[in-house]
PAZAPA-4460 file (N, C-alpha, C; in steps of 0.05 Angstrom, whole numbers, plus 32768, in hexadecimal, padded with zeros to 4 digits):
% residues 255
    n_x    n_y    n_z   ca_x   ca_y   ca_z    c_x    c_y    c_z   seq   type   mol
   80F1   815D   813F   80DE   8147   813B   80E6   8137   8122     1      X     A
   80E5   811D   8125   80EC   810C   810E   80D4   8108   80FC     2      X     A
   80D3   8116   80E6   80BE   8113   80D3   80C6   8103   80BA     3      X     A
   80DA   80F1   80BE   80E3   80E0   80A9   80CD   80CD   80A1     4      X     A
   80CA   80C9   8087   80B7   80B5   807C   80C7   809D   8072     5      X     A
   80C0   8086   807D   80CD   806D   8073   80BA   8060   805F     6      X     A
   80C4   805D   8047   80B4   8052   8031   80BC   8035   802D     7      X     A
   80A9   8023   8030   80AF   8006   802E   80A7   7FFB   8013     8      X     A
   80BB   7FF0   8005   80B7   7FE6   7FEA   80C3   7FCA   7FE6     9      X     A
   80B2   7FB6   7FE5   80BC   7F9B   7FDE   80BF   7F99   7FC0    10      X     A
   80D4   7F8B   7FB7   80D8   7F88   7F9A   80DC   7F6A   7F93    11      X     A
   80D1   7F63   7F7C   80D6   7F48   7F71   80D2   7F49   7F53    12      X     A
   80E8   7F47   7F45   80E8   7F47   7F27   80D8   7F5E   7F1C    13      X     A
   80DF   7F76   7F24   80D0   7F8E   7F1B   80E3   7FA2   7F0D    14      X     A
   80F7   7F97   7EFF   810A   7FA9   7EF1   80FC   7FBB   7EDD    15      X     A
   80E5   7FB2   7ED3   80D7   7FC3   7EBF   80CA   7FDB   7ECB    16      X     A
   80C5   7FDA   7EE5   80B5   7FF0   7EF2   80C5   7FFF   7F08    17      X     A
   80D9   7FF3   7F14   80E4   7FFE   7F2D   80F1   8019   7F29    18      X     A
   80FD   801E   7F11   810A   8037   7F0C   80F6   804E   7F0F    19      X     A
   80DF   804B   7F02   80CA   8060   7F03   80C0   8064   7F1F    20      X     A
   80BD   804E   7F2E   80B3   804F   7F49   80C6   805F   7F5B    21      X     A
   80E0   8059   7F59   80F4   8068   7F69   80F5   8085   7F61    22      X     A
   80F3   808A   7F47   80F3   80A6   7F3D   80DB   80B6   7F49    23      X     A
   80C5   80A9   7F4C   80AD   80B6   7F57   80B1   80BE   7F74    24      X     A
   80C2   80AF   7F82   80C9   80B5   7F9E   80DE   80CC   7F9E    25      X     A
   80F2   80CA   7F8D   8107   80DF   7F8C   80FB   80FA   7F84    26      X     A
   80E5   80F9   7F75   80D8   8112   7F6C   80C5   811E   7F81    27      X     A
   80C3   8113   7F99   80B2   811D   7FAD   80BA   813A   7FB6    28      X     A
   80A6   814A   7FB9   80AC   8165   7FC3   80B3   8165   7FE1    29      X     A
   80AB   8150   7FEF   80B3   814B   800B   80CB   8138   8009    30      X     A
   80E2   8142   8013   80FB   8133   800E   8105   8124   8027    31      X     A
   80F8   8125   803E   8101   8118   8056   80F7   80FB   8056    32      X     A
   8102   80EA   8046   80F9   80CE   8044   8111   80BB   8041    33      X     A
   810C   80A2   8047   811E   808D   8040   810D   8077   8032    34      X     A
   8119   806C   801D   810B   8057   800E   8119   803D   8013    35      X     A
   810B   802B   8020   8117   8011   8028   810C   7FFC   8015    36      X     A
   811C   7FF2   8003   8115   7FDE   7FF0   8120   7FC3   7FF8    37      X     A
   810E   7FB0   7FFB   8117   7F95   8002   8111   7F83   7FEA    38      X     A
   8126   7F78   7FDE   8123   7F67   7FC6   811E   7F4A   7FCF    39      X     A
   8109   7F3F   7FC4   8100   7F25   7FCD   8109   7F0F   7FBA    40      X     A
   8124   7F0F   7FB4   812F   7EFA   7FA4   812C   7EFD   7F86    41      X     A
   812D   7F16   7F7C   812A   7F1B   7F5F   813E   7F0C   7F4F    42      X     A
   8135   7F03   7F37   8148   7EF6   7F24   814D   7F06   7F0C    43      X     A
   8142   7F1F   7F0B   8147   7F31   7EF4   815A   7F47   7EFE    44      X     A
   8159   7F5E   7EF2   816C   7F74   7EF8   8161   7F88   7F0C    45      X     A
   814D   7F80   7F1B   8140   7F93   7F2E   8155   7F9F   7F41    46      X     A
   8165   7F8F   7F4E   8178   7F99   7F62   818E   7FAA   7F55    47      X     A
   8195   7FA4   7F3C   81A9   7FB4   7F2E   819E   7FD1   7F2A    48      X     A
   8185   7FD3   7F22   8179   7FED   7F1E   8178   7FFD   7F39    49      X     A
   8170   7FEF   7F4E   816F   7FFC   7F69   818A   8006   7F71    50      X     A
   819E   7FF5   7F6D   81B9   7FFC   7F76   81C4   8015   7F67    51      X     A
   81BB   8019   7F4E   81C2   8031   7F40   81B9   804A   7F4E    52      X     A
   81A1   8049   7F5A   8196   805F   7F69   81A3   8062   7F84    53      X     A
   81A7   804B   7F92   81B1   804C   7FAE   81CD   8057   7FAF    54      X     A
   81DD   8053   7F9A   81F8   805D   7F99   81F9   807B   7F9A    55      X     A
   81E5   8088   7F90   81E4   80A5   7F8E   81D1   80B2   7FA1    56      X     A
   81C2   80A3   7FB0   81AF   80AE   7FC3   81AE   809C   7FDC    57      X     A
   81B9   80A4   7FF2   81BA   8094   800A   819E   808F   8016    58      X     A
   818A   809E   800E   816F   8099   8018   8163   8080   800C    59      X     A
   816E   8076   7FF7   8164   805E   7FE9   8175   8046   7FF3    60      X     A
   8167   8034   8001   8176   801E   800E   816C   8003   8005    61      X     A
   817E   7FF3   7FFB   8177   7FD9   7FF1   8180   7FC3   8004    62      X     A
   816D   7FB0   8009   8173   7F98   8019   816A   7F80   8008    63      X     A
   8179   7F6B   8009   8172   7F54   7FF9   816C   7F3C   800B    64      X     A
   8156   7F2E   8004   8150   7F15   8012   815D   7EFE   8003    65      X     A
   8167   7EEA   8011   8175   7ED4   8004   8163   7EC2   7FF3    66      X     A
   8148   7EC3   7FF8   8136   7EB3   7FE8   811B   7EC1   7FE8    67      X     A
   810A   7EB9   7FD5   80EF   7EC5   7FD3   80DE   7EBD   7FEA    68      X     A
   80D3   7ED1   7FF9   80C3   7ECC   8010   80A7   7ED8   800E    69      X     A
   80A2   7EE9   7FFA   8088   7EF5   7FF7   8088   7F13   8000    70      X     A
   8074   7F22   7FF5   8072   7F3E   7FFA   8071   7F45   8018    71      X     A
   8060   7F36   8027   805C   7F3C   8043   8076   7F3A   8053    72      X     A
   8086   7F25   804D   809F   7F21   805B   80B3   7F38   8054    73      X     A
   80B3   7F3F   803A   80C5   7F55   8031   80BD   7F70   803D    74      X     A
   80A3   7F75   803F   809A   7F8E   804C   80A2   7F8F   8069    75      X     A
   809F   7F78   8077   80A7   7F78   8093   80C5   7F7C   8097    76      X     A
   80D5   7F71   8084   80F2   7F75   8085   80F8   7F92   8081    77      X     A
   80E9   7F9F   806F   80ED   7FBC   806B   80E5   7FCC   8084    78      X     A
   80CF   7FC4   8090   80C5   7FD1   80A8   80D9   7FD0   80BE    79      X     A
   80E6   7FB9   80C1   80FA   7FB6   80D6   8111   7FCA   80D3    80      X     A
   8118   7FD1   80BA   812D   7FE4   80B5   8124   8001   80B6    81      X     A
   810A   8006   80B7   80FF   8021   80B6   8106   8031   80CF    82      X     A
   810E   804A   80CA   8114   805C   80E1   8103   8075   80E2    83      X     A
   80EF   8076   80D1   80DF   808E   80CF   80C7   808F   80E3    84      X     A
   80BE   80A7   80E8   80A5   80AB   80F7   808E   80A1   80E8    85      X     A
   808E   80A4   80CD   8078   809C   80BC   807F   8085   80AB    86      X     A
   806C   8072   80A8   8070   805B   8097   805E   805E   807F    87      X     A
   8069   805B   8067   805A   805C   804E   8060   8044   803D    88      X     A
   804E   803C   802D   8051   8024   801C   8050   802C   7FFE    89      X     A
   8062   8020   7FEF   8062   8024   7FD2   806D   800B   7FC5    90      X     A
   805C   7FFD   7FB6   8065   7FE5   7FA8   8077   7FEC   7F91    91      X     A
   8086   7FD9   7F87   809B   7FDE   7F74   8092   7FE5   7F58    92      X     A
   8078   7FE4   7F53   806E   7FEB   7F39   805A   8003   7F39    93      X     A
   8056   800E   7F51   8044   8025   7F53   8053   803F   7F54    94      X     A
   8044   8056   7F52   8051   8070   7F50   8043   8084   7F62    95      X     A
   8052   8098   7F6C   8047   80AD   7F7B   8047   80C7   7F6C    96      X     A
   8033   80D8   7F70   8034   80F4   7F66   804A   8103   7F76    97      X     A
   8056   8117   7F6B   806C   8125   7F79   8065   8130   7F94    98      X     A
   804C   813A   7F97   8045   8147   7FB0   8038   8134   7FC4    99      X     A
   8039   811A   7FBF   802B   8106   7FD0   8033   8108   7FED   100      X     A
   804C   8105   7FF3   8055   8106   800F   8050   8121   801C   101      X     A
   8056   8136   800E   8053   8151   801A   8036   8156   8022   102      X     A
   8023   814F   8011   8007   8153   8017   7FFE   8142   802E   103      X     A
   8008   8129   802F   7FFF   8117   8044   800A   811F   8060   104      X     A
   8024   8126   8061   802F   812E   807A   8021   8148   8084   105      X     A
   801C   815A   8073   800E   8173   807B   7FF2   816D   8084   106      X     A
   7FE5   815A   8076   7FC9   8153   807E   7FC9   8146   8099   107      X     A
   7FDC   8134   809F   7FDD   8128   80B9   7FE1   813C   80CF   108      X     A
   7FF4   814E   80CB   7FFA   8162   80DF   7FE4   8176   80E4   109      X     A
   7FD9   8180   80CE   7FC4   8194   80D0   7FAB   8189   80DE   110      X     A
   7FA5   8170   80DA   7F8C   8164   80E5   7F92   8152   80FD   111      X     A
   7FAB   8153   8107   7FB2   8143   811E   7FAA   8125   811B   112      X     A
   7FB2   811A   8104   7FAC   80FE   80FD   7FC5   80ED   80FF   113      X     A
   7FC1   80D3   8100   7FD7   80C0   8101   7FD7   80AC   80EA   114      X     A
   7FC3   80AE   80D9   7FC0   809C   80C2   7FB0   80AB   80AC   115      X     A
   7FB9   80A8   8094   7FA9   80B3   807D   7FB0   80A4   8064   116      X     A
   7FA0   80A8   804F   7FA5   809D   8035   7F99   80B0   8021   117      X     A
   7F99   80A8   8008   7F8E   80BA   7FF3   7F80   80AA   7FDD   118      X     A
   7F74   80B8   7FCA   7F6A   80AB   7FB3   7F81   80A4   7FA1   119      X     A
   7F7C   8093   7F8C   7F92   808D   7F79   7F87   8087   7F5E   120      X     A
   7F97   808B   7F49   7F90   8085   7F2E   7F9D   806A   7F26   121      X     A
   7F94   8060   7F0F   7F9D   8046   7F06   7FAC   8048   7EEB   122      X     A
   7FC1   8039   7EE8   7FD0   8038   7ECE   7FD4   801A   7EC7   123      X     A
   7FDB   8015   7EAE   7FE0   7FF9   7EA6   7FFD   7FF3   7EA6   124      X     A
   8005   7FDC   7E9C   8020   7FD2   7E9C   8033   7FE7   7E8F   125      X     A
   802A   7FF4   7E7B   803B   8007   7E6C   803A   8023   7E76   126      X     A
   802B   8027   7E8C   8029   8042   7E98   8014   8053   7E8C   127      X     A
   8002   8048   7E7C   7FEC   8057   7E70   7FD6   805C   7E84   128      X     A
   7FCC   8074   7E85   7FB7   807B   7E98   7F9D   806D   7E90   129      X     A
   7F91   805E   7EA2   7F79   8050   7E9D   7F60   8060   7EA2   130      X     A
   7F64   807A   7EA9   7F4E   808C   7EAE   7F3A   8081   7EC3   131      X     A
   7F46   8077   7ED8   7F36   806A   7EEE   7F41   8074   7F09   132      X     A
   7F31   8081   7F18   7F3A   808C   7F32   7F2A   807D   7F48   133      X     A
   7F38   8073   7F5C   7F2C   8065   7F72   7F2B   8078   7F8A   134      X     A
   7F13   807E   7F94   7F0F   808F   7FAA   7F06   807F   7FC3   135      X     A
   7EFD   808C   7FD8   7EF4   807E   7FF0   7EE1   808F   7FFF   136      X     A
   7ED2   8083   8012   7EC2   8093   8024   7ED3   80A6   8034   137      X     A
   7EC7   80BD   803C   7ED5   80D0   804C   7EC2   80DC   8061   138      X     A
   7EC5   80D5   807A   7EDA   80C3   8085   7ED5   80A6   8080   139      X     A
   7EE9   8096   8083   7EE7   8079   8080   7EE5   806C   809B   140      X     A
   7ED0   805D   80A0   7ECC   8051   80BA   7ED7   8034   80BA   141      X     A
   7EDA   8029   80D2   7EE3   800E   80D5   7ECE   7FFB   80C8   142      X     A
   7EB5   8000   80CB   7EA0   7FEF   80C0   7EA2   7FEF   80A1   143      X     A
   7EA6   8006   8095   7EA9   8007   8078   7EC1   7FF8   806F   144      X     A
   7ED7   7FFB   807D   7EF0   7FED   8076   7EED   7FCF   807A   145      X     A
   7EDD   7FC7   808D   7ED9   7FAB   8094   7ECE   7F9C   807C   146      X     A
   7EBD   7FA9   806C   7EB0   7F9C   8055   7EBD   7FA2   803B   147      X     A
   7ED2   7FB3   803B   7EDF   7FBA   8021   7EF8   7FC9   8027   148      X     A
   7F0E   7FC2   801A   7F27   7FD0   801E   7F28   7FE9   800C   149      X     A
   7F21   8000   8017   7F21   8019   8008   7F3D   8026   8008   150      X     A
   7F50   801C   8017   7F6A   8029   801A   7F7E   801D   8006   151      X     A
   7F87   802D   7FF3   7F9C   8024   7FE1   7FB6   8023   7FEF   152      X     A
   7FC3   800B   7FEF   7FDC   8007   7FFD   7FF1   801C   7FF6   153      X     A
   7FF2   8024   7FDC   8006   8038   7FD3   8001   8054   7FDD   154      X     A
   7FEA   8059   7FE9   7FE3   8074   7FF2   7FE4   8077   8011   155      X     A
   7FE6   8061   8020   7FE3   8062   803D   7FFD   806B   804A   156      X     A
   7FF9   8079   8060   8010   8082   8071   8007   8083   808E   157      X     A
   8017   8078   80A1   800F   8079   80BD   8026   8081   80CE   158      X     A
   801F   808B   80E6   8032   8095   80F9   803C   807E   810B   159      X     A
   8054   8075   8107   805F   805E   8116   8064   8066   8133   160      X     A
   8068   807F   8139   806B   8087   8155   8051   8083   8164   161      X     A
   803B   8085   8156   8020   8082   8163   8018   8065   8164   162      X     A
   8019   8057   814D   800F   803C   814B   8025   8026   8151   163      X     A
   803E   802F   8150   8054   801B   814F   8057   8010   8133   164      X     A
   806A   7FFF   812F   806E   7FF3   8115   805B   7FDB   8113   165      X     A
   8049   7FDC   80FF   8034   7FC7   80FC   803E   7FB2   80E9   166      X     A
   8042   7F9A   80F4   804D   7F83   80E5   8037   7F77   80D3   167      X     A
   803E   7F70   80BB   802C   7F62   80A9   802D   7F44   80AE   168      X     A
   8016   7F37   80A9   8015   7F1A   80AA   8020   7F0F   8090   169      X     A
   8037   7F01   8092   8045   7EFA   807A   8039   7EE2   806B   170      X     A
   8029   7ED2   8078   801F   7EBA   806B   8006   7EBE   805B   171      X     A
   7FFB   7ED6   805C   7FE1   7EDB   8050   7FE2   7EF2   803C   172      X     A
   7FCF   7EF3   8029   7FCB   7F09   8017   7FB9   7F1E   8025   173      X     A
   7FB7   7F35   8018   7FA8   7F4B   8022   7FB3   7F55   803D   174      X     A
   7FCD   7F54   803F   7FDA   7F5D   8058   7FD4   7F7A   805E   175      X     A
   7FD3   7F8A   8048   7FCE   7FA7   804C   7FB3   7FAC   8058   176      X     A
   7F9E   7F9E   804F   7F83   7FA2   805A   7F83   7F9C   8078   177      X     A
   7F92   7F88   8080   7F93   7F80   809C   7FA0   7F97   80AD   178      X     A
   7FB4   7FA4   80A1   7FC0   7FBB   80B0   7FAD   7FD2   80B4   179      X     A
   7F9E   7FD8   809E   7F8B   7FEF   80A1   7F75   7FE8   80B4   180      X     A
   7F6C   7FCE   80B5   7F58   7FC6   80C8   7F63   7FC9   80E5   181      X     A
   7F7C   7FC2   80E8   7F88   7FC4   8103   7F89   7FE2   810B   182      X     A
   7F90   7FF3   80F9   7F91   8010   80FF   7F76   801B   8105   183      X     A
   7F62   8015   80F4   7F48   8021   80F7   7F39   8015   810F   184      X     A
   7F40   7FFD   8117   7F34   7FF2   8130   7F3C   8003   8148   185      X     A
   7F53   8011   8145   7F5D   8021   815B   7F53   803E   8159   186      X     A
   7F53   804A   8141   7F4B   8066   813E   7F2F   806A   8134   187      X     A
   7F21   8054   812C   7F05   8054   8125   7EFF   805F   8109   188      X     A
   7F0A   8076   8102   7F05   8081   80E7   7F20   808C   80DC   189      X     A
   7F21   808E   80C2   7F38   8099   80B5   7F2F   80AD   809F   190      X     A
   7F40   80C1   809A   7F39   80D5   8085   7F4D   80D3   806E   191      X     A
   7F43   80D0   8056   7F55   80D1   803F   7F5A   80ED   8036   192      X     A
   7F6F   80F2   8028   7F73   810B   801A   7F62   8108   8000   193      X     A
   7F4E   8119   7FFC   7F3B   8115   7FE7   7F45   811D   7FCB   194      X     A
   7F5C   8112   7FC4   7F66   8115   7FA9   7F79   80FE   7FA3   195      X     A
   7F7E   80FA   7F89   7F91   80E4   7F81   7FAD   80ED   7F85   196      X     A
   7FBE   80DC   7F92   7FDA   80E2   7F96   7FEC   80CC   7F8D   197      X     A
   7FE1   80B8   7F7E   7FF2   80A2   7F76   7FE6   8094   7F5E   198      X     A
   7FF7   8084   7F50   7FEF   8073   7F3A   7FF2   8056   7F43   199      X     A
   7FDD   8047   7F42   7FDD   802A   7F47   7FDF   801C   7F2C   200      X     A
   7FF3   800A   7F2A   7FF7   7FFC   7F10   7FE8   7FE2   7F11   201      X     A
   7FD5   7FDE   7EFE   7FC6   7FC5   7EFB   7FD5   7FB4   7EE7   202      X     A
   7FE2   7F9F   7EF1   7FF2   7F8D   7EE0   7FE2   7F74   7ED9   203      X     A
   7FE6   7F6B   7EC1   7FD8   7F53   7EB8   7FE0   7F3A   7EC8   204      X     A
   7FF9   7F3A   7ED2   8002   7F22   7EE0   8000   7F25   7EFE   205      X     A
   7FF3   7F3A   7F08   7FF2   7F3E   7F25   7FDD   7F2D   7F32   206      X     A
   7FE0   7F28   7F4C   7FCD   7F18   7F5B   7FB1   7F25   7F5B   207      X     A
   7FB1   7F40   7F5D   7F98   7F4F   7F5E   7F88   7F4D   7F44   208      X     A
   7F95   7F44   7F2E   7F87   7F41   7F15   7F76   7F28   7F14   209      X     A
   7F7A   7F16   7F27   7F6A   7EFD   7F29   7F53   7F01   7F3C   210      X     A
   7F3B   7F03   7F32   7F24   7F07   7F43   7F1F   7EF0   7F56   211      X     A
   7F24   7ED8   7F4D   7F1F   7EC0   7F5E   7F33   7EC1   7F76   212      X     A
   7F4C   7EC7   7F70   7F60   7EC8   7F85   7F5A   7EDE   7F99   213      X     A
   7F50   7EF4   7F8F   7F49   7F0B   7FA0   7F33   7F03   7FB3   214      X     A
   7F1F   7EF5   7FAA   7F09   7EEC   7FBB   7F14   7EDA   7FD1   215      X     A
   7F25   7EC8   7FC9   7F31   7EB5   7FDC   7F41   7EC3   7FF1   216      X     A
   7F51   7ED7   7FEA   7F61   7EE5   7FFD   7F50   7EF7   8010   217      X     A
   7F3B   7F03   8004   7F29   7F13   8015   7F1B   7F01   8029   218      X     A
   7F13   7EE9   8021   7F06   7ED6   8033   7F19   7ED0   804A   219      X     A
   7F33   7ECE   8044   7F47   7EC8   8058   7F49   7EDE   806D   220      X     A
   7F43   7EF7   8066   7F43   7F0C   807A   7F2E   7F07   8090   221      X     A
   7F16   7EFF   8087   7F01   7EF9   809A   7F06   7EDF   80AA   222      X     A
   7F0F   7ECB   809C   7F13   7EB1   80A8   7F2B   7EAF   80BA   223      X     A
   7F42   7EBB   80B1   7F5B   7EB8   80BF   7F63   7ED0   80D0   224      X     A
   7F5E   7EE8   80C5   7F66   7F00   80D4   7F51   7F06   80EA   225      X     A
   7F38   7F06   80E3   7F23   7F0B   80F7   7F1B   7EF2   8107   226      X     A
   7F23   7EDA   80FB   7F1E   7EC0   8108   7F00   7EBA   810C   227      X     A
   7EF1   7EC1   80F7   7ED4   7EBA   80F7   7ED1   7E9D   80EE   228      X     A
   7EBA   7E91   80F3   7EB5   7E76   80EA   7EB2   7E76   80CC   229      X     A
   7EB4   7E5E   80C0   7EB2   7E5C   80A3   7E98   7E67   8099   230      X     A
   7E82   7E5F   80A5   7E67   7E68   809C   7E64   7E86   809F   231      X     A
   7E6C   7E91   80B5   7E6A   7EAE   80B9   7E7B   7EBD   80A5   232      X     A
   7E93   7EB2   809F   7EA5   7EBF   808C   7E98   7EBF   8070   233      X     A
   7E8A   7EA9   8069   7E7B   7EA8   804F   7E66   7EBE   804F   234      X     A
   7E57   7EC1   8064   7E43   7ED6   8065   7E4F   7EF2   8062   235      X     A
   7E66   7EF6   806F   7E74   7F10   806D   7E7E   7F15   8051   236      X     A
   7E86   7EFF   8043   7E8F   7F02   8028   7E79   7F0A   8015   237      X     A
   7E61   7F02   801B   7E4A   7F0B   800B   7E46   7F29   800D   238      X     A
   7E49   7F33   8026   7E47   7F50   802B   7E5F   7F5E   801E   239      X     A
   7E76   7F51   8020   7E8E   7F5D   8014   7E8B   7F60   7FF5   240      X     A
   7E81   7F4B   7FE8   7E7E   7F4B   7FCB   7E6A   7F60   7FC3   241      X     A
   7E54   7F63   7FD2   7E41   7F78   7FCD   7E4E   7F94   7FCF   242      X     A
   7E5D   7F98   7FE4   7E6B   7FB1   7FE8   7E7F   7FB6   7FD1   243      X     A
   7E8E   7FA2   7FCA   7EA3   7FA5   7FB6   7E97   7FAA   7F9A   244      X     A
   7E81   7F9C   7F93   7E76   7F9D   7F78   7E61   7FB3   7F75   245      X     A
   7E55   7FBC   7F8A   7E40   7FD0   7F88   7E49   7FEB   7F95   246      X     A
   7E4E   7FEA   7FAF   7E53   8003   7FBE   7E6E   800F   7FB6   247      X     A
   7E83   7FFF   7FB4   7E9E   800B   7FAE   7E9E   8017   7F92   248      X     A
   7E8E   800D   7F80   7E8E   8017   7F65   7E86   8035   7F64   249      X     A
   7E78   803E   7F79   7E71   805A   7F7A   7E8A   806C   7F7F   250      X     A
   7E9F   805F   7F89   7EB7   806E   7F8F   7ECD   806B   7F7A   251      X     A
   7EC6   805E   7F63   7ED8   805B   7F4D   7ECF   806E   7F37   252      X     A
   7EDF   8082   7F32   7ED8   8096   7F1E   7EE6   8091   7F04   253      X     A
   7ED7   8094   7EEE   7EE2   8092   7ED3   7EE9   80AE   7ECA   254      X     A
   7F02   80B3   7EC5   7F0C   80CE   7EBF   7F0A   80D5   7EA2   255      X     A
***
């Protein structure tokens, strides 16, 4: 049975972080993986750092795009190259705990599941622990996910033999949320591993740091992905904001 995990990592000017990210994959206790890094036109030394690793480990594979196309395009390019039964996501500035893949693969097999995710902790630009853990409902229903993205992209893993390769919409933000909605629309509920298995880096210059942009992109999920009317999408955003600001806060633990 092919239990290879294909790890999809888009990169763009992340030379400050990519070394630690790759090391967190190399340190996995589960070693049957391939890490597919697609560089989205970096102008710094990101690709040089990756090539240092790929020369000594054939599981680390670098592909370069001729121009900057965006994270969604880079992830899809990585997905096209993926040969694993399982698809996992890891952005170029995030980190995994060493046992992350081992625990997830075992969890999937033991419970006969095809998709899972985990809780995650937060760190800052310098790697300092922010003492903030993001959890989720267990089980997570489609309705709960519809009003709030509880699935951390860096923690999710799905069975491509079961779902097929799920393409991201390259022209929009919040592509990951759209994937989880597609998955849960099919399986109805999902179970997280109820522990933290990753570090999410909160960067000052990241898109997610802009609350206004985040609201705009979330609105786009209702308006463009679900194709609801403008007025109905506004009403859904009111429910979304209530869930995000009130209900989800119950799942954010201060350590």
